[in-house]
N, C-alpha and C positions, 0 to 999 in steps of 0.2 A: 636486320629484322627478318626473322623467318616467317613462313606462312602461318605457323601455329601461334605466333605471338598475339594475334588478334583474337579476342574471345569470340567475336561473331563468326569469324571464319572457322575457328576450331569447333564451335557448336554446329555449324552447317555440315562439316565433315563427319562429326560424331552422329548427327541426325541421319545422314545418308547411310552410315554403317549400321545403325540400329535398324533402319528400314530393311536393309539387305539381310541382316541376321534374323529378323523376325519373319521375313517372307516365307521361309520354309515351315516354320512353326504355324503360321497363319494358314498356309495351304492345308496342312494336316488337320487343323481345327475345323476349317470350313468343310472338309470332307465328312467330318463326324456329325455336324450339326443339322438337325431337322428344323428348317425355318418355319414350320407350322406350329412348333411347340416351343414357345419362348421361355418357358420355365426350365426346360432341358438345356436351352442355350445359356440361361443364367447359371445352371449347374456346371456346364463346361467352362464358362469364363471364370467362375468362382474357383474351380479346381486349377485352372491354368495360371491365374494371376494372384490368387489369395490362398492357394493350397487348401481350398474348401473351408476356410475359417470364417468367411463372411457369412453372417446370419442369413438364412434363406428367407426371402420375401416373395410374394406373388408378382408375376409379370402378366399383365393383361394388355389386350389391344382395344383401342377405342377409335371411333371416327368422330373427331371433334372439329368444329369450325374454328376453334382457337388455334393460333399459329404456334405450334410446338411440335417437334419430332418425337420427343419423349419427355416424360416427367417423373421425377422421383418425388413421392409424397412422404411427408414426415410421419404419416401414420403407418409407414412400412409397406409401401407397394410401389411398383413401377408401371407406368402406362406408355405404350408405344402408339403413336397417332397414325392410323392407317389412312388418314386423309392424304398422306404423301406417298401412298403405295405406287402411284404412277411415276413418281420422281425418284424414289429410292427403291433399290432392290433389297433382298434379304441380307446381303453382305453389308450394305450401308446401314440397315436397321440394326445389325449386330454391333456396328460402331456406336450407334445411338444408345443401345443397351449398355455397352461398356461405359460410356459417358455417364449414364444414370447410376450405374453400379459404383462409380468413383464417388458420386454424391453420397450414396449409401454408406460406403466405407468411411468417408469423412465424418458423417453423423455418428456412425457406430463408434469410431475411435475418439472423437472430440466432443460429440454432443452438438445439438442444434443451437447455434447462437452463443455458445459458451466461450469462455476465454481459453486460448491455447496456453502452452507453457510460457510464452513471451508476454502474456497478459492482453494480447489483442483478441478481438472478437472473431470467431470462426464464421465466415460467410459462405454463401452458396458457391460462388465461383472465385473464391479467394486463394490465398497462397497454398493452403493445405490441399485443396482440390487440384490446383495446377500441378503441385508436386506429385500427387497420385496419378494424374493423367500422364505425366511424363514417365513415371515408373512403369505404367502398363503399356508404354510404347508409342504414345502420341508424339509426333515430332513437329518441328516448326512452331509457329505462334499458336498458343493455346488461348482460346477465348470461350465465352459462353456458348458459341455456336459450333465449336469444335466437336466432332463426334462421328458424323456419317462416313468420313473418309479414312477411318483408322485402318481398315482392312483393304483399302484400295489406294495405295500410295501413288 
């Protein structure tokens, strides 16, 4: 039995390679982003991961007592919660923005709560969202809390 016969070991190796390959791209992206203008950050990420095809929606900051880092709203907006600005830096919030943009992509592609091609209902942190999170470079276990660490492996 070789090292790569185990799916879990193979996935771990592939995840590490993805992180290494993405590191240079991420460094270039981080140099270009102005962390005070989250709408421009949206545009950068849209260009980088969706070739600019993801419909533009506004990104705003709020300070809410509710416990969330970011929120994609089905009315077509994203909010980043500045309540956590002492715990997360701009790079971490960029990961949160990308997490929310994956929600936006899934709703844009499949619709909110509609059935996918397999007849199953599309849900917020479901299979389609996890697949998109993996495609944009998240590694390891992906849960509803995955987000802030995307650009800080």
